[in-house]
LUMROSE-797778 format. One record per residue (C-alpha): residue in one letter; z, x, y. Coordinates in steps of 0.1 Angstrom, whole numbers, plus 5000, padded with zeros to 4 digits. Layout:
N
AZXY ...
//
This chain:
515
X911573416226 X912073066226 X909372776210 X907372736180 X905373096167 X901773076155 X901473036122 X901073376109 X899873566077 X901773836065 X902074086039 X903073876006 X904374235994 X906074436018 X906774806012 X910674856031 X911075106058 X914375276068 X915375196099 X916575556103 X913075656100 X911875396123 X914375496149 X913875896141 X909975826145 X910375696178 X913175876192 X914775516199 X918875526210 X920675356184 X923575096193 X925475036154 X925275146121 X921975146102 X923075336076 X920575236044 X919574946063 X915474886059 X912874656078 X910074486060 X908274336089 X908674276127 X908473986154 X908673866189 X909873496182 X913573476170 X912173126153 X909773356133 X912173606120 X912073656078 X914973836063 X914074196065 X912574146099 X912874366130 X913574126156 X911974226193 X913274096226 X911274126256 X911674006289 X909873606293 X909073456321 X912073276325 X914673466297 X915073766286 X913973746244 X917173946237 X919273626247 X917973506212 X919573796193 X921873546173 X919573346161 X917573646147 X920673716133 X921273376116 X917673416100 X918373736086 X916873996106 X917874336103 X918274516139 X917174406172 X914774636188 X914874626231 X915374756263 X918774846280 X919074516299 X917974356264 X920874586248 X923274406268 X922074086264 X922374116227 X925274296222 X927574006207 X924973916181 X926974166158 X923174346149 X922174696151 X920374756184 X917074996186 X917175046226 X913475146245 X912675156276 X909874886274 X909674716243 X906574566244 X904774886247 X906575026219 X905474706198 X902574826187 X903175166174 X906475036156 X904274796140 X901775016130 X904275186115 X906174916099 X903374786083 X901875126074 X898575056091 X897375406092 X897175376056 X894875056057 X891575146044 X889374916061 X886474936087 X887774766118 X885574646142 X886474546177 X884474306205 X884974256239 X883074106268 X883573776289 X881373586268 X880073586229 X883373776211 X884273496191 X880373446179 X879973826172 X882973836152 X882073556129 X878673696124 X880073996115 X882173846090 X879473656077 X877273916074 X879574126054 X880073876028 X876373856025 X876874226013 X879374155990 X882474296016 X885574126015 X886073996047 X888473916071 X888573816115 X891173736139 X889173536169 X890273286194 X890172986168 X891673106141 X892473446118 X891273446082 X891273596056 X888473526030 X888373166026 X892273166037 X892573086075 X895172956100 X894572826134 X895273106165 X896773046198 X895773356212 X892373526217 X894073826204 X897473796187 X900273966191 X901174346176 X903274226159 X901473966140 X898074146142 X899574466124 X901174196100 X897674026092 X896174396084 X899074446060 X898174126043 X894274186039 X895074516028 X896874335997 X893574125989 X891274475990 X889874326023 X886974646035 X886174516070 X887674306097 X885974216127 X888874166159 X888173966193 X889774176220 X890173996253 X891674186287 X894874056284 X895074176254 X894274556261 X896374486292 X899474376275 X899574576247 X898674386218 X896274636198 X898474916204 X898675106172 X894875056162 X891975296166 X889075076156 X886175246140 X883375046158 X883774866191 X881174626206 X880374516243 X879174166249 X878874126287 X880574066320 X880773766341 X883173596364 X886373466341 X890173536344 X890073616378 X893773446383 X895073746360 X892974026376 X892074076413 X888874146410 X885974206390 X885874586391 X889274526379 X888674296348 X885974536339 X888874836339 X890774656316 X887574616293 X886874966296 X890075126279 X888474996248 X886075246250 X888275556252 X888975786220 X892675656220 X891675316211 X887875346193 X886075616174 X882375456185 X880875206205 X877474956207 X876974856246 X874474536251 X872974656286 X871074376296 X873674396328 X874974616355 X878274626338 X877274706302 X875475056320 X878575146339 X880575086308 X877875336292 X878575586320 X882075556318 X883075526285 X884775836265 X883475766229 X879975806218 X877975496228 X874875336211 X872875076236 X871274766230 X869174566252 X866974256252 X865074376285 X861874536273 X861974706307 X865274906301 X865375206280 X868175126251 X868575286216 X867974936200 X865774676214 X865974266206 X862674046205 X863373686201 X860573566183 X861373176175 X863772946194 X864772546175 X867472326174 X868572496146 X868172816145 X866673126166 X864473406149 X864473766158 X863374166157 X865974416158 X863574756165 X865475076166 X864375366187 X863575606157 X861375316143 X864075116122 X863374776121 X865074426109 X863574056110 X865673736105 X867473476121 X870673316132 X871472936126 X872572916162 X870572796193 X869773056218 X868473406227 X872173516235 X873273406200 X870573636188 X871873866213 X875273846194 X873673846160 X872374176170 X875174336182 X876974256150 X874174406132 X874174726152 X877674786146 X877774756109 X875174986110 X877675266132 X879975186107 X877975316077 X875975016067 X872775076054 X869474896077 X867874836045 X870774666030 X870974476056 X868074366062 X867574306021 X870574016017 X869173856052 X866073806037 X867473706004 X869473406020 X867473316045 X869073436072 X872473506086 X874873296067 X877473246092 X879472916106 X881272956141 X882972686149 X882572526182 X880472716195 X876972516204 X877672366172 X875572036162 X877371766153 X874571516155 X872371406123 X868271396119 X868171136141 X869371036174 X870671236205 X870971596194 X874671646205 X876372016208 X879472046216 X880172426229 X883472646241 X882072746270 X884172766302 X882573006323 X879472966349 X877273256329 X878473076294 X876872696311 X874172896324 X872873066290 X873472756270 X871872526294 X868772766294 X868972796255 X868672396251 X866172346280 X863972576256 X864272316225 X864672006240 X861971736242 X863971476263 X866671486291 X869471726291 X872971546295 X875871796299 X879771676295 X882371906311 X885671966324 X888172296334 X890972416328 X894072306354 X896072626359 X893572876351 X890773036377 X889872776400 X887472986417 X884372946396 X884672576394 X882372476419 X879872746403 X880372586371 X879972246389 X876572386406 X875372526374 X875272206356 X873471996382 X871072266383 X870572276345 X871071886332 X869571606339 X872671406342 X876371486345 X879371366334 X882671496347 X885971466330 X889071606318 X889871936303 X893272086297 X894572016334 X897872106325 X900272076352 X897272076381 X896071716392 X892971636371 X891271376403 X891271736423 X890171936394 X887271706388 X886471636430 X885872056425 X883272026401 X881371756417 X881471906446 X880272186434 X877371986416 X876571776451 X876372086469 X873372206447 X871171896437 X872771636462 X870571356444 X871471476408 X873371156385 X876971246386 X878971036364 X882871056367 X884870956336 X888371076333 X889071016295 X886771246274 X886971006245 X885470746273 X883171006291 X881471106259 X880870746246 X879770746283 X876971006276 X875970886245 X875470506261 X873270736286 X871170966262 X867770856241 X866570946207 X864771216221 X867971346242 X870171656245 X873971616244 X875871946258 X879971896257 X880872206270 X884672306272 X886672226241 X884972356213 X886972446183 X889972316196 X892072026184 X893971926215 X894171796251 X896971986272 X898671736301 X902171826316 X902672066287 X901871826259 X899171896238 X897571566230 X895871566196 X891771566205 X889071686186 X885871696205 X884171746172 X885271496155 X885571216182 X881771296187 X880771246154 X883070936155 X881270806184 X877770876169 X877970646141 X879870426163 X876370376179 X874270346145 X873370736150 X873970976118 X876471256124 
//
């Protein structure tokens, strides 16, 4: 596999395992002499190989990974794991070759064996759904730390062990990286781990080799239909997490038909959560207050248990994410009263979620939120939340991904036009698509929904934010949706450095407003 791999957190003191033992454990066909050889890690990218690693060669979009076996050898890999076709390509590298029918499908279990994942004492939490996964993972991480637990997480934004973090490149890391990350966490006594699990992670074997203690489901809405043929197929990919081969217990938000369907089709014990008083659920969320800085809520159990607290984020959906995190902790064995005590002690949940409805403006001037939302449902939820707290106009700035699901663009434009007073449309990761065509689809959707809505088209995101800011008065709110935590703008395969958070703060200062 070519290209630079993501920075990964690996165990600093790996325990070697016998390559012969690996071959026996998985009934692998061995080509070459593996006598006395030991393996300490496993990687998919030849450029990531460290001495002692097993290099795994899988078919890629353009080339088979086994073609880079010589590079893996030069980096001191001990052997190659690949399929029959890859074995032919790797033969001249001179490394021992372990052959299996499908190396990618085998990767998770192999990585778990090498890193002794089954011996990890940490409680493993997984969260899936279209929107809210990252937020729930960070809320789990924050509450665990408030409880005095050494915690870790892996999310769209970053991989984190305590205060140590590296940037993510995939929502869920490849199985080789994920098991190495868990092994590193074990070295520093991490006892609770939140893992964001995408539909693609389940379809592409990224969480193989793991059995989660508690899994959570947020919601399901229009997204990724470039990868999945229909919403039903998309749902079925996520439903895989709620099977006994993957997880022990589940918590499902049942505000939607998808959540209720998941409960009926789950094959593990499931606890339910709802924000709708008309829906019968094990836990109910009631929002008490919404402000520009926090949302207060009460969480009530059917057995009379109760917790009242607040989350330092806007919106009922963020309260729902926090409630899901709390119920997941309770399902894993934490006492609700203990959780309530530390939250009361600290004045609420202490959590920072990068780029999720993140306020970057100061005490005066327009309120500015940077958000990662890039689906119609995420737009709707955040716009509704801002409307409930805004005293002035709402200005929304956004674009749409190129080379991704194009069927949601018209709806994104329509929701923005209905929910905002002014819409500013810009470029956002056009990749190899014509950015003007992407903008046109968004504008068309907006015009069809609200023909007289004020719309500005500004291709450059820096200029677009400054246009939005110039239109804003002191009591107005600007929602910049899409970039969130990301620090680049992708055009024709080039990732151009760009942080919406940093640029917005700079623009605010330039305009004389605090940031």
